C-alpha angles and dihedrals in degrees: 000000000000137000098263101221147034139162105326099350144075134188127220133188118345092359090071104019108027115210124199104249094236090076099055088216096117095076091047091050092048091056096043094044092048089053091048091049092050092048092051097042098046096079091043093051089049089055094249098110143020118273089217091055091046092053092048090052089048090053091050094047092045090054092044090054101039114019098087092044089050091052091050092049092049092048094049094042089067090066117010090184085082087076092064097045 
């Protein structure tokens, strides 16, 4: 789990919220988080909002979307036999 942005950069998907590959959730998160980032940055790039505020909103929305799924993946990755129980 990483802070997904800094000065001049932003992370999406596994780059900011690494998923164990068994889940297949990383590619979903990459697509969803890229869309969230684009939605938040569009007004800032048009000069209608602050880039800093846009990145903060992206971080909040990214966590809202993915944090619980990330926690589930981490918990199950310790013992994948839980999936067959």
